[in-house]
C-alpha positions in Angstrom: 57.8 -47.6 33.7 60.6 -48.8 36.0 64.2 -48.1 35.3 65.9 -50.8 33.3 69.2 -52.3 34.1 70.7 -55.8 33.9 71.3 -56.2 37.7 67.9 -55.3 38.8 66.7 -58.8 39.6 67.5 -59.9 43.2 71.0 -61.4 43.7 72.7 -59.9 40.6 75.6 -57.5 40.5 77.2 -55.8 37.5 79.7 -53.2 36.4 81.8 -51.9 33.6 85.4 -50.6 33.4 87.7 -49.0 30.9 90.6 -51.4 30.2 92.1 -49.5 27.3 90.7 -51.6 24.5 88.6 -48.9 22.9 90.8 -46.2 21.3 88.3 -44.3 19.3 85.1 -43.4 21.2 83.7 -41.5 18.3 81.1 -44.1 17.4 80.5 -45.6 20.8 77.7 -43.3 22.0 79.3 -43.3 25.4 79.9 -40.2 27.5 82.1 -42.3 29.8 84.2 -44.9 28.1 83.9 -48.6 29.2 85.0 -51.7 27.3 84.8 -54.7 29.8 81.6 -55.7 31.6 81.1 -58.1 34.5 77.9 -59.7 35.5 77.8 -61.7 38.8 75.1 -63.8 40.5 75.4 -64.2 44.3 73.6 -67.5 44.0 74.5 -70.1 41.3 72.3 -69.5 38.3 70.9 -71.8 35.7 71.9 -70.6 32.3 70.5 -71.2 28.8 71.9 -69.8 25.5 71.3 -69.5 21.8 74.2 -68.8 19.4 75.1 -67.6 15.9 74.4 -70.0 13.1 77.7 -69.0 11.5 80.0 -72.1 11.1 82.9 -69.9 12.2 82.6 -69.1 15.9 84.7 -66.9 18.1 86.9 -68.5 20.8 85.2 -66.8 23.8 81.9 -68.0 22.5 83.1 -71.6 21.9 84.3 -71.7 25.5 81.0 -70.5 26.8 79.0 -72.9 24.7 81.0 -75.8 26.2 80.3 -74.6 29.7 76.5 -74.0 29.1 76.2 -77.4 27.5 77.4 -79.0 30.8 74.1 -77.9 32.3 75.7 -76.8 35.6 75.0 -73.6 37.4 77.2 -70.6 36.7 78.0 -67.4 38.5 79.7 -64.8 36.4 80.0 -63.4 32.8 82.9 -61.4 31.4 82.2 -59.5 28.2 84.7 -57.4 26.3 84.2 -55.1 23.3 86.6 -53.9 20.6 88.2 -57.3 20.0 86.2 -60.3 18.8 88.7 -63.0 19.9 88.0 -64.9 16.7 90.1 -66.6 14.0 93.4 -66.5 16.1 93.7 -70.3 16.6 94.3 -72.1 19.9 95.6 -68.8 21.4 92.0 -67.5 21.4 90.7 -70.3 23.7 93.7 -69.9 26.0 93.2 -66.2 26.2 89.5 -66.6 27.1 90.5 -69.1 29.7 93.1 -66.7 31.2 90.5 -64.0 31.5 88.0 -66.4 33.2 90.6 -67.5 35.6 91.5 -63.9 36.5 87.8 -63.0 37.1 87.2 -66.2 39.1 90.2 -65.6 41.4 88.9 -62.1 42.1 85.4 -63.3 42.8 86.4 -66.3 44.8 84.8 -68.8 42.4 85.9 -71.4 39.9 86.9 -70.5 36.3 84.3 -73.1 35.2 81.6 -70.9 36.7 82.6 -67.9 34.4 81.3 -67.4 30.9 83.2 -65.3 28.4 82.1 -63.2 25.4 83.9 -60.9 23.0 82.8 -58.6 20.3 84.7 -56.3 17.9 87.3 -56.8 15.2 88.0 -60.4 13.9 91.5 -61.8 13.7 93.1 -59.8 16.5 94.4 -61.4 19.8 92.7 -60.3 23.0 94.8 -57.9 25.0 94.7 -60.2 28.0 97.1 -58.2 30.1 95.0 -55.1 29.8 91.8 -56.9 30.6 93.2 -58.9 33.5 94.9 -55.7 34.9 91.4 -54.1 35.1 89.5 -57.1 36.4 90.5 -56.8 40.1 89.1 -53.2 40.3 86.0 -54.2 38.3 85.3 -57.3 40.5 85.6 -55.2 43.6 83.3 -52.4 42.3 80.3 -54.4 40.9 77.0 -53.8 42.7 73.3 -54.0 42.4 73.0 -50.3 41.7 71.4 -49.0 38.5 74.5 -47.0 37.7 76.8 -50.0 37.6 74.2 -51.9 35.5 74.3 -49.1 32.9 78.2 -49.2 32.9 78.0 -52.9 32.0 75.7 -52.1 29.1 77.9 -49.3 27.8 81.0 -51.6 28.1 79.6 -54.0 25.6 78.7 -51.4 23.0 80.7 -51.1 19.8 79.2 -49.0 17.0 76.0 -48.7 19.0 74.9 -45.1 19.5 72.3 -45.8 22.3 72.2 -48.2 25.2 69.7 -51.1 25.0 68.3 -52.1 28.3 64.9 -53.4 29.3 63.2 -54.6 32.5 59.8 -56.1 33.5 58.1 -57.1 36.7 55.9 -60.2 36.6 53.4 -60.9 39.3 52.8 -64.7 39.6 49.6 -66.5 40.7 51.0 -66.8 44.3 51.3 -63.0 44.5 55.1 -63.2 44.4 56.9 -60.9 42.0 59.8 -61.8 39.7 62.0 -59.4 37.7 63.4 -60.0 34.2 66.0 -57.6 32.9 67.9 -57.6 29.6 70.7 -55.8 27.8 72.0 -56.1 24.3 74.5 -54.7 21.9 74.2 -54.7 18.2 74.3 -52.2 15.3 75.8 -53.9 12.3 76.5 -57.3 10.8 73.0 -58.3 11.8 70.9 -60.9 10.2 68.9 -64.0 11.3 69.9 -66.3 12.9 71.7 -64.0 15.3 74.5 -61.7 14.2 77.0 -59.1 15.7 74.9 -58.9 18.8 75.2 -60.0 22.4 72.1 -60.3 24.5 71.9 -61.1 28.2 68.8 -61.6 30.3 68.7 -62.1 34.1 65.8 -63.1 36.3 65.4 -63.9 40.0 62.9 -66.7 39.3 63.9 -70.3 39.8 63.6 -72.1 36.4 65.2 -75.5 35.6 67.6 -75.6 32.6 65.4 -77.6 30.2 62.5 -75.2 30.6 64.8 -72.2 30.5 66.1 -73.4 27.2 62.5 -73.7 25.8 61.6 -70.3 27.0 64.6 -68.6 25.6 64.4 -70.3 22.2 60.7 -69.4 22.0 61.3 -65.7 22.9 64.2 -65.4 20.5 62.5 -67.1 17.5 60.5 -64.1 16.5 62.5 -61.3 18.1 66.3 -61.5 17.8 65.9 -64.0 14.9 63.8 -61.4 13.1 66.3 -58.5 13.0 68.3 -57.6 9.9 70.5 -54.6 9.5 72.7 -55.6 6.6 72.3 -59.3 5.9 75.7 -60.4 7.5 75.9 -62.9 10.3 79.0 -62.6 12.5 80.9 -65.1 14.6 80.7 -64.1 18.2 77.0 -63.8 18.8 74.9 -65.1 21.6 71.9 -64.5 23.8 71.9 -66.0 27.3 69.4 -66.0 30.2 70.4 -66.4 33.8 67.9 -67.6 36.4 69.2 -67.6 40.0 66.0 -68.2 42.0 66.8 -65.4 44.5 63.1 -64.3 44.6 62.0 -67.7 45.9 59.5 -68.0 43.1 59.5 -71.2 41.0 58.4 -71.2 37.4 57.2 -74.7 36.2 56.3 -75.8 32.7 52.6 -76.0 31.8 51.5 -73.4 34.4 49.9 -70.0 34.0 53.0 -68.5 35.6 55.1 -70.0 32.9 52.9 -68.4 30.2 53.1 -65.1 32.0 56.9 -65.3 32.2 57.3 -66.3 28.5 55.0 -63.4 27.4 57.1 -60.9 29.4 60.4 -62.4 28.2 59.2 -62.3 24.6 58.1 -58.7 24.9 61.5 -57.7 26.3 63.3 -59.6 23.5 61.1 -57.8 21.0 61.8 -54.4 22.5 65.6 -55.1 22.4 65.3 -56.3 18.8 63.5 -53.1 17.8 66.2 -51.0 19.5 68.9 -53.0 17.6 67.2 -52.4 14.3 66.6 -48.8 14.9 70.2 -48.3 16.0 71.5 -50.0 12.8 74.8 -48.5 11.7 74.0 -45.2 10.0 70.3 -45.8 10.3 67.8 -43.0 10.2 64.6 -45.2 10.1 63.2 -48.3 11.7 61.4 -50.5 9.2 59.0 -53.2 10.3 58.0 -55.6 7.5 55.1 -57.9 7.9 53.8 -60.7 5.7 50.3 -62.0 6.3 48.2 -64.6 4.5 51.2 -66.7 3.2 50.7 -70.4 2.3 53.4 -71.5 4.8 55.7 -70.2 7.5 58.6 -70.7 5.1 57.0 -68.5 2.4 56.3 -65.7 4.9 59.9 -65.9 6.2 61.4 -65.8 2.7 59.5 -62.7 1.8 60.2 -60.7 5.0 63.9 -61.6 4.7 64.2 -60.6 1.0 62.5 -57.3 1.6 64.6 -56.6 4.7 67.9 -57.4 3.0 67.2 -55.6 -0.3 69.7 -52.7 -0.7 67.3 -51.0 -3.1 64.4 -51.1 -0.6 66.6 -49.9 2.2 68.3 -47.1 0.3 64.9 -46.0 -1.1 63.5 -45.5 2.4 66.7 -43.5 3.3 66.2 -41.3 0.3 62.4 -41.1 1.0 61.8 -42.2 -2.5 58.3 -43.6 -3.0 59.4 -46.2 -5.5 57.5 -49.0 -3.9 57.9 -51.4 -6.8 61.1 -52.4 -5.2 59.1 -54.1 -2.4 57.0 -56.3 -4.7 60.2 -57.1 -6.7 62.0 -58.4 -3.6 59.0 -60.5 -2.8 59.1 -61.9 -6.3 62.7 -63.1 -6.1 62.5 -64.3 -2.5 61.7 -67.9 -3.5 58.3 -67.9 -1.8 55.3 -69.4 -3.5 52.4 -66.9 -4.1 50.2 -65.5 -6.8 51.6 -62.1 -7.9 48.1 -61.1 -9.0 46.7 -61.2 -5.4 49.4 -59.4 -3.5 48.5 -56.2 -1.6 51.1 -53.8 -0.1 50.6 -50.9 2.4 53.4 -48.6 3.5 52.8 -46.6 6.7 49.1 -47.2 6.2 49.1 -45.9 2.6 47.8 -48.5 0.0 50.4 -48.7 -2.7 49.6 -52.1 -4.3 46.3 -54.0 -4.8 46.0 -57.3 -6.6 49.5 -57.0 -7.8 48.9 -53.6 -9.4 50.9 -50.6 -8.3 48.5 -47.8 -7.3 48.7 -44.1 -7.9 48.9 -42.2 -4.6 49.3 -38.7 -3.3 53.1 -38.0 -3.6 52.9 -35.2 -0.9 51.2 -37.6 1.5 53.8 -40.3 0.7 56.6 -37.8 1.3 55.3 -37.0 4.8 54.9 -40.7 5.7 58.4 -41.5 4.5 59.9 -38.7 6.6 58.8 -40.6 9.8 61.6 -42.4 11.7 59.5 -45.6 12.1 57.7 -47.1 9.1 55.6 -50.2 8.7 55.5 -52.2 5.5 52.5 -54.6 5.3 52.4 -57.3 2.7 49.2 -59.4 2.3 49.2 -62.5 0.1 45.7 -63.9 0.5 47.1 -67.5 0.2 46.8 -69.0 3.6 47.2 -68.3 7.4 50.9 -67.9 7.9 52.4 -64.6 9.2 55.9 -63.3 9.9 57.7 -60.1 10.7 61.2 -58.6 10.4 62.7 -55.5 11.9 65.3 -53.7 9.8 66.5 -50.2 9.0 67.4 -48.0 6.0 70.8 -47.8 4.4 72.5 -44.4 4.6 75.8 -42.8 3.6 77.0 -43.3 7.1 76.7 -47.1 6.9 79.4 -47.1 4.3 81.6 -44.7 6.3 81.3 -46.8 9.4 82.1 -50.1 7.8 84.7 -48.6 5.4 86.9 -47.7 8.4 85.6 -50.1 11.1 89.0 -51.0 12.6 89.9 -47.3 13.1 
């Protein structure tokens, strides 16, 4: 497996720096502290994005959406952690613009070629002076080296405890190779559709913007949009993909190369989604919930969402309590249409419900299975052909501790 870092595709540089935004590194998971990241493409890149469904949106995000919607190539991306730049009025847009202007002047490009993203505490002004004081050094130090890519990832982390980076090489029908890399942050306030998470993909393939949009939306639909940590959806969240064409390879719609690229992108998005769920705030277990045999896609989605968001299900898995009646209860109040007398449930391969009847099982065997750090919950309805999946995690004491004192 090749080393994963966001600037691995040809023509990309990246880096991270400490600008003095983070004051308490205790939850950051960083050995070295970084809080501002910079991604740069030597060639203008086509960019597509998907964004939080929350009606309230952060100012850095609003600015970036406007730029991406122009459908013009872009060259740089500044991401800061600690401060969300949200709910501060017109000042928020002005602050994001000032940061873009500073980055642009140090990179020799236009501010309209620079995207901005912020993540952290809502309702606090961005410390523009601190960020802009750090940007000249950051802009001069970015590179294509793996170490600088890792710095960029660590700079966007908030309560994350582990970095989240992925890379894949795709060999096309011509024999040319293209690279796709991704990085993400996210640990809490996570629920479909997107949440307190920022995801970035880069590729050295040439892909036009309409196709890039289709590919990203397809990859996100059952990956990032199937992650739930706590049921909250925040205001600054986005996933973007940058395609700069530096490899010389062109991906066109309807080709086998396009299918290969989408498969690789979807796999990378799924890997990042699993990492986000497993690194949920205070989490000790990754839970993968599947529903098969539903009457409709909507029914399948309703059930996986209800089970994933259930505090009783999540705390039960943390306590390793084999009270699996909580799962069928969540399915029952989900709003999905199904026959309760036909539902089957398996937990970590252990049959716990058949035809709606909770089964007796070996408590010692169940205890061993529940002690694992990755557990699959399989729900079968025998109603139709629809399937869905959700990644989530357990609720521990530490989730309350982290969110009870998030600002400190």
